[in-house]
VEXDREN-2710 file (C-alpha; in Angstrom, 1 decimal):
% VEXDREN-2710
k/r/px/py/pz
1/MET/0.0/0.0/0.0
2/MET/1.2/3.5/-0.9
3/SER/2.1/5.6/2.2
4/LYS/0.5/9.0/2.8
5/ARG/3.9/10.6/2.4
6/SER/4.5/9.2/-1.1
7/LEU/1.0/10.3/-2.2
8/PHE/2.1/13.9/-1.9
9/VAL/5.6/13.7/-3.2
10/ARG/4.7/15.1/-6.6
11/LEU/1.9/17.7/-7.0
12/VAL/0.6/18.9/-10.4
13/PRO/-2.4/21.2/-10.2
14/CYS/-5.1/21.1/-12.8
15/ARG/-4.7/22.8/-16.1
16/CYS/-6.7/26.0/-15.7
17/PHE/-4.4/29.0/-16.0
18/LEU/-3.8/29.8/-12.4
19/GLU/-3.1/33.4/-11.4
20/THR/-1.9/32.5/-7.9
21/VAL/-0.4/29.4/-6.3
22/PRO/-3.4/27.4/-5.0
23/LYS/-3.7/27.5/-1.2
24/GLU/-4.5/23.8/-1.2
25/ILE/-0.9/23.1/-1.9
26/PHE/0.1/24.2/1.5
27/ASN/-1.9/21.4/3.1
28/PHE/1.1/19.3/2.1
29/GLU/3.9/21.7/2.9
30/LYS/5.6/19.2/5.3
31/THR/5.7/16.4/2.7
32/LEU/5.7/18.1/-0.7
33/GLN/8.8/17.3/-2.7
34/GLU/7.9/18.3/-6.3
35/LEU/5.7/21.1/-7.5
36/TYR/4.8/21.8/-11.1
37/LEU/3.0/25.1/-12.0
38/ASP/4.0/25.3/-15.7
39/ALA/2.3/27.7/-18.2
40/ASN/0.1/29.7/-15.9
41/GLN/-0.3/33.4/-15.1
42/ILE/1.2/33.4/-11.7
43/GLU/2.8/36.8/-10.9
44/GLU/4.3/36.2/-7.5
45/LEU/5.3/33.4/-5.2
46/PRO/3.6/33.3/-1.7
47/LYS/5.7/33.3/1.4
48/GLN/4.1/30.1/2.6
49/LEU/5.7/28.2/-0.4
50/PHE/9.1/28.6/1.1
51/ASN/8.1/26.7/4.2
52/CYS/8.0/23.5/2.1
53/GLN/11.4/22.3/3.5
54/LEU/11.4/19.0/1.6
55/LEU/10.7/20.6/-1.8
56/ASN/13.5/19.4/-4.2
57/ARG/12.0/20.3/-7.5
58/LEU/10.2/23.6/-8.4
59/SER/9.0/24.0/-11.9
60/MET/7.3/27.3/-12.9
61/PRO/8.2/28.1/-16.6
62/ASP/6.0/30.3/-18.7
63/ASN/4.4/32.4/-16.0
64/ASP/4.4/36.1/-15.2
65/LEU/6.9/36.1/-12.4
66/THR/8.9/39.3/-12.1
67/VAL/10.8/38.6/-8.9
68/LEU/12.5/35.5/-7.4
69/PRO/12.0/36.2/-3.7
70/ALA/15.0/36.1/-1.3
71/ALA/13.0/33.6/0.7
72/ILE/14.0/31.0/-1.8
73/ALA/17.0/30.5/0.4
74/ASN/14.8/28.6/2.8
75/LEU/14.4/25.8/0.3
76/ILE/17.6/24.1/1.5
77/ASN/16.7/20.8/-0.2
78/LEU/16.0/22.3/-3.6
79/ARG/17.7/20.3/-6.4
80/GLU/16.0/21.6/-9.6
81/LEU/14.6/25.0/-10.4
82/ASP/12.9/26.0/-13.6
83/VAL/11.8/29.6/-13.9
84/SER/12.3/30.0/-17.7
85/LYS/10.0/32.2/-19.8
86/ASN/9.1/34.7/-17.1
87/SER/10.1/38.3/-16.5
88/ILE/12.6/37.8/-13.8
89/GLN/15.4/40.4/-13.9
90/ASP/17.9/39.0/-11.4
91/PHE/18.6/36.3/-8.9
92/PRO/18.7/37.1/-5.1
93/GLU/22.2/37.1/-3.6
94/ASN/21.2/34.6/-0.9
95/ILE/20.3/32.0/-3.5
96/LYS/23.8/30.7/-2.4
97/ASN/22.0/29.1/0.5
98/CYS/20.4/26.6/-1.8
99/LYS/23.6/24.6/-1.7
100/GLY/22.1/21.4/-3.1
101/LEU/20.8/23.1/-6.3
102/ALA/22.1/21.0/-9.3
103/ILE/19.9/22.2/-12.2
104/VAL/18.8/25.8/-13.0
105/GLU/16.8/26.6/-16.1
106/ALA/16.2/30.4/-16.3
107/SER/16.3/31.0/-20.1
108/VAL/14.1/33.7/-21.7
109/ASN/14.2/36.2/-18.8
110/PRO/15.6/39.7/-18.8
111/ILE/18.5/38.8/-16.6
112/SER/21.5/41.1/-17.2
113/LYS/23.9/39.8/-14.6
114/LEU/24.4/37.0/-12.0
115/PRO/25.1/37.8/-8.4
116/GLU/28.3/36.7/-6.8
117/GLY/26.3/34.4/-4.5
118/PHE/25.3/32.4/-7.6
119/THR/28.9/31.2/-8.0
120/GLN/28.6/29.5/-4.6
121/LEU/26.2/26.9/-5.9
122/LEU/28.9/24.4/-5.9
123/SER/26.6/21.5/-6.6
124/LEU/25.4/23.0/-9.9
125/THR/25.8/20.6/-12.9
126/GLN/23.5/22.2/-15.4
127/LEU/22.8/25.8/-16.1
128/TYR/20.6/27.1/-18.9
129/LEU/20.5/30.9/-19.4
130/ASN/19.7/31.2/-23.1
131/ASP/18.0/34.3/-24.6
132/ALA/18.7/36.7/-21.7
133/PHE/20.5/40.1/-21.5
134/LEU/23.8/38.8/-20.0
135/GLU/26.7/41.1/-20.8
136/PHE/29.3/39.4/-18.5
137/LEU/29.7/36.6/-16.0
138/PRO/31.0/37.0/-12.5
139/ALA/34.8/36.8/-12.2
140/SER/34.5/33.8/-9.8
141/PHE/32.2/31.9/-12.2
142/GLY/34.9/29.2/-12.3
143/ARG/33.9/28.1/-8.8
144/LEU/31.2/26.0/-10.5
145/THR/33.6/23.2/-11.1
146/LYS/30.9/20.5/-11.3
147/LEU/29.2/22.1/-14.3
148/GLN/28.6/19.6/-17.1
149/ILE/26.2/21.6/-19.3
150/LEU/26.4/25.3/-19.7
151/GLU/24.1/27.1/-22.2
152/LEU/24.4/30.8/-22.7
153/ARG/23.1/31.2/-26.2
154/GLU/21.6/34.5/-27.4
155/ASN/23.0/36.9/-24.9
156/GLN/25.3/39.9/-25.3
157/LEU/28.5/38.3/-24.0
158/LYS/31.8/39.8/-25.3
159/MET/34.2/38.1/-22.9
160/LEU/34.4/35.2/-20.5
161/PRO/36.1/35.2/-17.1
162/LYS/39.5/33.6/-17.0
163/SER/38.3/31.4/-14.1
164/MET/36.3/29.4/-16.6
165/GLN/39.4/27.3/-17.4
166/LYS/38.5/25.5/-14.1
167/LEU/35.3/24.1/-15.6
168/THR/37.0/20.9/-16.7
169/GLN/33.9/18.8/-16.3
170/LEU/32.0/20.6/-19.1
171/GLU/30.4/18.2/-21.6
172/ARG/28.2/20.7/-23.4
173/LEU/29.0/24.4/-24.0
174/ASP/26.7/26.6/-26.0
175/LEU/27.9/30.2/-26.6
176/GLY/26.1/30.8/-29.9
177/SER/24.6/34.1/-30.9
178/ASN/26.7/36.3/-28.7
179/GLU/29.3/39.0/-29.5
180/PHE/32.6/37.3/-29.2
181/THR/35.2/38.4/-31.8
182/GLU/38.3/36.2/-31.3
183/VAL/39.5/32.8/-30.0
184/VAL/42.7/32.6/-28.0
185/SER/43.7/32.5/-24.3
186/VAL/44.7/35.9/-23.0
187/PHE/43.2/39.3/-22.3
188/GLN/43.9/41.6/-25.1
189/SER/44.9/45.1/-24.0
190/GLY/42.5/47.8/-25.1
191/ASP/39.5/45.5/-25.8
192/PHE/39.9/43.2/-22.8
193/LEU/38.4/40.3/-24.7
194/PHE/39.0/36.9/-23.3
195/TYR/39.7/34.5/-26.1
196/PHE/38.4/31.3/-24.8
197/VAL/39.2/28.5/-27.1
198/GLN/42.7/27.9/-25.8
199/MET/41.1/27.5/-22.4
200/LEU/38.9/24.9/-24.0
201/GLY/42.0/22.8/-24.5
202/THR/41.8/21.9/-20.8
203/LEU/38.2/20.7/-21.1
204/LYS/38.9/17.0/-21.7
205/GLN/35.3/16.0/-21.1
206/LEU/33.7/18.4/-23.6
207/VAL/31.6/16.6/-26.2
208/TYR/29.5/19.6/-27.6
209/LEU/30.6/23.1/-28.4
210/ASP/28.5/25.7/-30.2
211/VAL/30.0/29.1/-30.8
212/SER/28.0/29.9/-34.0
213/LYS/26.7/33.3/-34.8
214/ASN/29.5/35.3/-33.2
215/ASN/32.3/37.3/-34.9
216/LEU/35.1/34.8/-34.4
217/GLU/38.1/35.3/-36.8
218/MET/40.2/32.4/-35.7
219/VAL/40.2/29.2/-33.7
220/ASP/43.3/28.4/-31.6
221/GLU/45.4/25.3/-32.2
222/GLN/44.8/24.3/-28.5
223/ILE/41.3/23.1/-29.4
224/CYS/43.0/19.8/-30.0
225/GLY/42.9/19.3/-26.2
226/CYS/39.1/18.7/-26.4
227/GLU/39.9/15.0/-27.1
228/ASN/36.3/13.9/-26.5
229/LEU/34.6/16.5/-28.6
230/GLN/31.9/15.1/-30.9
231/ASP/30.0/18.2/-32.2
232/LEU/31.7/21.4/-33.1
233/LEU/29.5/24.2/-34.4
234/LEU/31.4/27.3/-35.8
235/SER/28.7/28.5/-38.3
236/ASN/28.1/32.1/-39.2
237/ASN/31.4/33.7/-38.0
238/ALA/34.3/35.4/-39.7
239/LEU/36.7/32.5/-39.9
240/THR/39.3/32.6/-42.7
241/GLN/41.0/29.3/-41.8
242/LEU/40.7/26.3/-39.5
243/PRO/43.6/25.2/-37.2
244/GLY/45.7/22.4/-38.5
245/SER/45.2/20.6/-35.2
246/ILE/41.5/20.1/-35.9
247/GLY/42.4/16.8/-37.5
248/THR/43.4/15.4/-34.1
249/LEU/39.8/15.4/-32.9
250/LYS/39.4/11.7/-33.5
251/LYS/35.9/11.5/-31.9
252/LEU/34.4/14.4/-33.9
253/THR/31.3/13.3/-35.7
254/ALA/29.8/16.7/-36.8
255/LEU/31.6/19.8/-38.0
256/LYS/29.7/22.9/-39.1
257/VAL/31.8/25.8/-40.5
258/ASP/29.2/27.2/-42.9
259/GLU/28.7/30.9/-43.5
260/ASN/32.3/31.9/-42.9
261/GLN/35.1/33.2/-45.1
262/LEU/37.1/30.0/-45.5
263/MET/39.2/29.8/-48.6
264/TYR/40.4/26.2/-48.0
265/LEU/40.1/23.3/-45.7
266/PRO/43.4/22.1/-44.0
267/ASP/44.9/18.8/-45.2
268/SER/44.6/17.5/-41.6
269/ILE/40.8/17.3/-42.2
270/GLY/41.5/13.8/-43.3
271/GLY/42.3/12.9/-39.6
272/LEU/38.6/13.2/-38.8
273/THR/37.9/9.5/-39.4
274/CYS/34.7/9.4/-37.3
275/ILE/33.1/12.4/-38.9
276/ASP/29.7/11.7/-40.6
277/GLU/28.5/15.3/-41.2
278/LEU/30.5/18.2/-42.6
279/ASP/29.0/21.5/-43.6
280/CYS/31.4/24.0/-45.3
281/SER/28.8/25.8/-47.5
282/PHE/28.7/29.5/-48.0
283/ASN/32.4/30.1/-48.0
284/GLU/35.0/30.9/-50.6
285/ILE/36.6/27.5/-51.0
286/GLU/38.2/26.9/-54.4
287/ALA/39.3/23.3/-53.9
288/LEU/39.0/20.4/-51.5
289/PRO/42.1/18.6/-50.2
290/ALA/42.6/15.0/-51.4
291/THR/42.8/13.9/-47.8
292/ILE/39.1/14.5/-47.4
293/GLY/38.7/11.1/-48.9
294/GLN/40.0/9.6/-45.7
295/CYS/36.8/10.6/-43.9
296/VAL/35.3/7.2/-44.8
297/ASN/32.3/7.6/-42.4
298/MET/31.0/10.6/-44.2
299/ARG/27.2/10.5/-44.6
300/THR/26.2/14.1/-45.2
301/PHE/28.4/16.6/-47.0
302/ALA/27.5/20.2/-47.9
303/ALA/29.9/22.4/-49.9
304/ASP/27.3/24.5/-51.8
305/HIS/27.8/28.2/-52.5
306/ASN/31.6/28.1/-52.9
307/PHE/33.9/28.4/-55.9
308/LEU/34.7/24.7/-56.5
309/ALA/35.8/24.0/-60.0
310/GLN/36.5/20.2/-59.5
311/LEU/36.3/17.5/-56.8
312/PRO/39.0/15.2/-55.7
313/PRO/38.6/11.6/-56.9
314/GLU/39.3/10.4/-53.4
315/MET/35.7/11.3/-52.5
316/GLY/34.8/8.0/-54.0
317/ASN/35.9/6.4/-50.8
318/TRP/32.8/7.7/-49.0
319/LYS/30.9/4.4/-49.3
320/ARG/28.4/5.5/-46.6
321/ALA/27.5/8.9/-48.1
322/THR/23.8/9.5/-48.5
323/VAL/23.4/13.2/-49.1
324/LEU/25.7/15.6/-51.1
325/PHE/25.0/19.3/-51.6
326/LEU/27.3/20.7/-54.3
327/HIS/25.1/23.3/-55.9
328/SER/26.1/26.9/-56.7
329/ASN/29.7/26.2/-57.5
330/LYS/31.8/26.2/-60.7
331/LEU/32.0/22.5/-61.3
332/GLU/32.7/21.6/-64.9
333/SER/33.1/17.8/-64.4
334/LEU/32.7/15.1/-61.8
335/PRO/35.2/12.3/-61.1
336/GLU/34.2/8.8/-62.2
337/GLU/34.9/7.6/-58.6
338/MET/31.7/9.2/-57.4
339/GLY/29.9/6.3/-58.9
340/ASP/31.3/4.2/-56.0
341/MET/29.0/6.0/-53.5
342/GLN/26.4/3.3/-53.9
343/LYS/24.4/4.4/-50.8
344/LEU/23.9/7.9/-52.2
345/LYS/20.3/9.0/-52.1
346/VAL/20.2/12.7/-52.7
347/ILE/22.7/14.9/-54.7
348/ASN/22.2/18.6/-55.7
349/LEU/24.3/19.7/-58.6
350/SER/22.3/22.7/-59.8
351/ASN/23.8/26.0/-60.8
352/ASN/27.2/24.7/-61.9
353/LYS/28.8/24.4/-65.3
354/LEU/28.6/20.6/-65.9
355/LYS/28.5/19.4/-69.5
356/ASN/27.5/15.8/-68.5
357/LEU/27.7/13.2/-65.8
358/PRO/30.2/10.3/-65.5
359/TYR/28.8/7.0/-66.8
360/SER/29.6/5.5/-63.4
361/PHE/26.5/7.2/-62.0
362/THR/24.5/4.3/-63.4
363/LYS/25.7/2.3/-60.3
364/LEU/23.9/4.7/-58.0
365/THR/20.9/2.4/-57.7
366/GLU/19.6/4.0/-54.4
367/LEU/19.5/7.5/-55.8
368/THR/16.0/9.1/-55.2
369/ALA/16.8/12.7/-56.1
370/MET/19.3/14.4/-58.3
371/TRP/18.8/18.1/-58.8
372/LEU/20.4/19.5/-62.0
373/SER/18.4/22.7/-62.1
374/GLU/16.6/25.0/-59.7
375/ASN/13.6/24.8/-61.9
376/GLN/13.5/21.0/-62.1
377/SER/10.0/19.6/-61.9
378/LYS/10.8/16.1/-60.8
379/PRO/13.5/14.8/-58.4
380/LEU/14.9/12.4/-61.0
381/ILE/15.1/13.1/-64.8
382/PRO/16.0/10.2/-67.1
383/LEU/19.5/10.2/-68.4
384/GLN/20.8/8.7/-71.6
385/LYS/24.4/7.7/-72.5
386/GLU/26.4/9.2/-75.3
387/GLU/30.0/9.7/-76.2
388/ASP/31.7/12.9/-75.1
389/PRO/33.3/14.3/-78.3
390/GLU/36.1/15.9/-76.3
391/THR/37.2/12.9/-74.2
392/GLN/35.7/10.0/-76.3
393/LYS/34.3/8.6/-73.0
394/THR/30.8/7.3/-72.5
395/VAL/28.9/9.8/-70.4
396/LEU/25.4/10.5/-69.2
397/THR/23.4/13.5/-70.3
398/ASN/19.9/14.8/-71.0
399/TYR/18.2/18.0/-72.1
400/MET/19.5/19.9/-69.0
401/PHE/23.1/19.7/-70.2
402/PRO/25.3/21.6/-70.6
403/GLN/24.2/23.5/-67.5
404/GLN/23.4/27.1/-68.2
405/ILE/25.2/29.7/-66.2
406/ARG/22.7/31.6/-64.1
407/ILE/22.7/35.3/-64.7
408/GLU/23.2/36.8/-61.3
409/GLU/21.1/39.6/-60.1
410/TYR/22.6/43.0/-59.8
411/ILE/24.7/43.3/-56.7
412/PRO/25.1/46.8/-55.4
413/ASN/28.6/48.2/-55.0
414/SER/27.8/49.4/-51.5
415/ASP/25.1/49.0/-48.9
416/SER/23.8/52.5/-49.6
417/GLU/22.8/51.3/-53.1
418/SER/20.8/48.4/-51.8
419/PHE/17.6/50.2/-51.3
420/ASN/16.2/53.5/-52.5
421/PRO/13.1/54.4/-50.4
422/THR/11.9/57.1/-52.8
423/LEU/12.1/54.9/-55.9
424/TRP/10.4/52.0/-54.0
425/GLU/7.5/54.2/-52.9
426/GLU/7.0/55.4/-56.5
427/GLN/7.0/51.9/-57.8
428/ARG/4.6/50.8/-55.0
429/LYS/2.1/53.5/-55.9
430/HIS/2.4/52.6/-59.6
431/ARG/1.7/49.0/-58.8
432/ALA/-1.2/49.9/-56.7
433/GLN/-3.1/51.4/-59.7
434/VAL/-5.1/48.6/-61.4
435/ALA/-6.8/49.4/-64.7
436/PHE/-9.0/47.3/-66.9
437/GLU/-9.8/47.7/-70.6
438/CYS/-13.5/48.4/-69.8
439/ASP/-12.4/51.4/-67.6
440/GLU/-10.6/53.3/-70.3
441/ASP/-13.1/56.0/-70.6
442/LYS/-13.5/56.6/-66.9
443/ASP/-12.0/59.7/-65.3
444/GLU/-11.1/57.8/-62.1
445/ARG/-7.9/56.6/-63.7
446/GLU/-6.6/60.1/-63.8
447/THR/-7.2/60.5/-60.1
448/PRO/-4.3/59.7/-57.9
449/PRO/-4.8/56.7/-55.6
450/ARG/-6.5/57.6/-52.4
451/GLU/-4.4/57.4/-49.3
452/GLY/-5.4/54.6/-46.9
453/ASN/-6.0/55.0/-43.2
454/LEU/-3.3/52.4/-42.2
455/LYS/0.0/53.9/-41.1
456/ARG/3.3/52.3/-41.6
457/TYR/5.7/51.7/-38.8
458/PRO/9.2/50.2/-38.8
459/THR/9.6/46.6/-37.7
460/PRO/12.2/46.0/-35.0
461/TYR/14.4/43.0/-35.1
462/PRO/15.0/40.8/-32.0
463/ASP/18.3/42.5/-31.0
464/GLU/16.5/45.9/-31.4
465/LEU/13.6/44.7/-29.4
466/LYS/16.0/43.8/-26.6
467/ASN/17.5/47.2/-26.7
468/MET/14.1/48.8/-26.6
469/VAL/13.2/46.7/-23.6
470/LYS/16.4/47.7/-21.7
471/THR/15.9/51.3/-22.6
472/ALA/12.3/51.3/-21.6
473/GLN/13.2/49.6/-18.3
474/SER/15.8/52.3/-17.5
475/VAL/13.2/55.0/-18.4
476/ALA/10.7/53.3/-16.1
477/HIS/13.2/53.3/-13.3
478/ARG/13.9/57.0/-13.8
479/ILE/10.1/57.7/-13.8
480/LYS/9.8/55.8/-10.6
481/GLU/12.6/57.8/-9.0
482/ASP/10.9/61.1/-10.2
483/GLU/7.6/60.0/-8.7
484/SER/9.3/59.2/-5.4
485/SER/11.0/62.6/-5.2
486/ASP/7.7/64.3/-6.2
487/GLU/5.9/62.5/-3.4
488/SER/8.5/63.6/-0.9
489/SER/8.0/67.2/-1.8
490/LYS/4.7/68.7/-0.5
491/GLU/4.6/71.5/-3.0
492/ALA/5.5/69.3/-6.0
493/LYS/2.8/68.6/-8.6
494/PRO/2.4/65.1/-10.0
495/VAL/4.1/64.7/-13.3
496/GLU/1.8/63.7/-16.2
497/ARG/3.5/61.2/-18.5
498/ASN/0.9/60.2/-21.0
499/HIS/3.3/59.4/-23.8
500/ILE/6.9/58.4/-23.8
501/GLY/8.2/58.4/-27.4
502/VAL/10.9/56.0/-28.5
503/GLN/12.8/59.0/-29.8
504/ASP/12.5/60.7/-26.3
505/VAL/14.4/57.8/-24.7
506/GLY/17.0/57.7/-27.4
507/VAL/16.0/54.5/-29.1
508/LYS/16.2/54.3/-32.9
509/VAL/13.9/51.7/-34.3
510/MET/15.1/50.3/-37.6
511/SER/13.2/48.4/-40.2
512/ALA/13.9/46.8/-43.5
513/ASP/11.0/47.1/-45.9
514/VAL/10.8/43.3/-46.2
515/CYS/7.9/41.2/-45.0
516/ALA/7.0/37.5/-45.4
517/GLN/3.4/38.5/-46.2
518/ASN/4.6/40.7/-49.1
519/PRO/7.0/38.6/-51.2
520/SER/7.2/41.4/-53.8
521/ALA/9.0/43.7/-51.3
522/PRO/12.7/44.1/-52.2
523/GLU/15.5/42.7/-50.0
524/ALA/17.2/45.3/-48.0
525/LYS/20.7/45.2/-46.6
526/ASP/21.3/45.7/-42.8
527/THR/22.4/49.3/-43.0
528/SER/21.3/52.6/-41.8
529/GLU/20.3/53.6/-45.4
530/SER/18.2/50.5/-45.8
531/TYR/16.0/51.2/-42.8
532/SER/13.3/53.7/-42.0
533/SER/13.1/55.3/-38.6
534/GLN/9.9/56.7/-37.0
535/LYS/8.8/57.9/-33.6
536/ILE/6.6/55.4/-32.0
537/PRO/4.8/56.4/-28.8
538/LEU/4.9/54.1/-25.8
539/LYS/1.5/54.5/-24.3
540/SER/1.8/54.8/-20.5
541/SER/-1.0/55.2/-18.0
542/GLU/-1.0/58.1/-15.6
543/ASP/-1.5/55.7/-12.7
544/SER/1.5/53.4/-12.7
545/MET/-0.3/51.0/-10.3
546/MET/-3.1/50.1/-12.7
547/ASN/-3.1/46.5/-13.7
548/HIS/-3.7/46.6/-17.4
549/GLU/-1.9/46.0/-20.6
550/ASP/-0.6/49.0/-22.5
551/THR/0.4/48.4/-26.1
552/LEU/2.8/49.6/-28.7
553/GLU/1.8/48.2/-32.0
554/VAL/4.5/47.9/-34.7
555/GLN/3.3/47.6/-38.2
556/CYS/5.4/46.3/-41.1
557/SER/6.7/49.0/-43.3
558/SER/6.0/47.0/-46.5
559/CYS/2.4/46.0/-46.0
560/SER/-0.6/46.3/-43.7
561/TYR/0.3/43.3/-41.4
562/PHE/1.0/43.9/-37.7
563/THR/4.1/42.1/-36.3
564/PRO/3.7/39.6/-33.4
565/SER/3.5/41.3/-30.0
566/VAL/6.0/40.9/-27.2
567/PHE/5.0/41.6/-23.6
568/VAL/7.6/43.6/-21.6
569/LEU/7.3/44.5/-17.9
570/ILE/7.8/48.2/-17.3
571/SER/7.3/49.8/-14.0
572/GLY/5.0/47.2/-12.5
573/LYS/2.8/46.8/-15.6
574/LYS/3.0/45.1/-18.9
575/MET/3.7/46.8/-22.2
576/ARG/3.3/45.0/-25.4
577/ILE/5.8/45.8/-28.2
END
């Protein structure tokens, strides 16, 4: 028979969008061990909750919490804490008293810094702080020596503390979408940027590293010290070369270096004998090293959007390859040895300069899709054999050969030429006039189009939204200070603040005139000339204590669609932007 104690170990309230923690929970405060209040509308935690001394798991993601009370220090048996997707701005200093805390999930909160007390959670093994406002980590962050998983994706980090070299137990490290610029091991005078990859050489247990979407220009040779590394993600940086020591990562199975500025792959790439996925697309590579054929476990290979003129015959050693992306290069021929990839299922060869295919392709019996053109209607087009007049070899061809060189669209010489607002507006008005033959005699065609009631506002991007939030928060703080000083003065009159403009607080909202709902809108480069800037009022109530939702609606500058809203907490109330 189940004991009374075990009955109340795990408590999950009914699914009904709670606004407060149900009082019935506290009937079990002496036995409660796990509490799940996910996806509700709870704004604060009651004091009585922190009397649940045996509570070891507290899960409250996707609520409306703005503060994590200092009383959380009373939960001395807490092991797991999930407060992700709330509006919490900081951790209390005395969270250090939760010495048993092993897992903290606090992603998607406006947290800008961690208190020093946080680094005293010496039992912490997993920390998730993705999509926050972190600009730096405490200097003593290296105290968390038991960390195995550290995710800090989508923050504003530019440097890491030197003490992080003590985190030798890390198995997963995600630093993607931050603002790092380099990768070595010292503080650089002037910029004080900590280049962290040499430190990674001491992380023997690391199996996953993601530093994609930063501004990295190099990777240090010391990365070879990550002897257990299996996944290395370096996508979307500014790398011009890879370290020669990368070939010593014998356990590496996935390497992604797409969207960089690589001009070649090192010969040592052949040392990656376990790799089964390699993505080097969107670079400036002109040739692949012959040693790449030694990667005999390759299954998926992407080298599209480069400048490859030929492929090494050694690629025929990839007996397990199933997917190849080689489109948008300058390939004029393919090696016969590619016919030995008998497990190949998909290959994209479109937008090259191929005159035909090697006859050995007839051995690719498992092939389900071979793309020879971007306009191809079917995944497989029949091929017929013929003799190449130049080489006198039997080849395969069809009506798609020789491949036609695609005429590239005009590329502006500078970002300032990428978009002309005046010209675009004229073209838009012209397209808005629709005429039919039956209307030729009507005078209405001579009348300029009537202006609509809908106004256009620039569309902020995620980074700009974050900046708007931070600026609005600082403005709200100043308003609160002003109100406090006004109340302390008997003769002072209350300050009316009906509207706070974005321009008033120094925020410039940028928008490219591009919208998914309007595919005819031109692409705009990410420059000041490409964007429009307008003053958008942030509607604010005179009574800051009123509990209602003020809104700022942002409308796409290319059409009449409104962008998705984001709720932001400002001075005790929500503002939707």
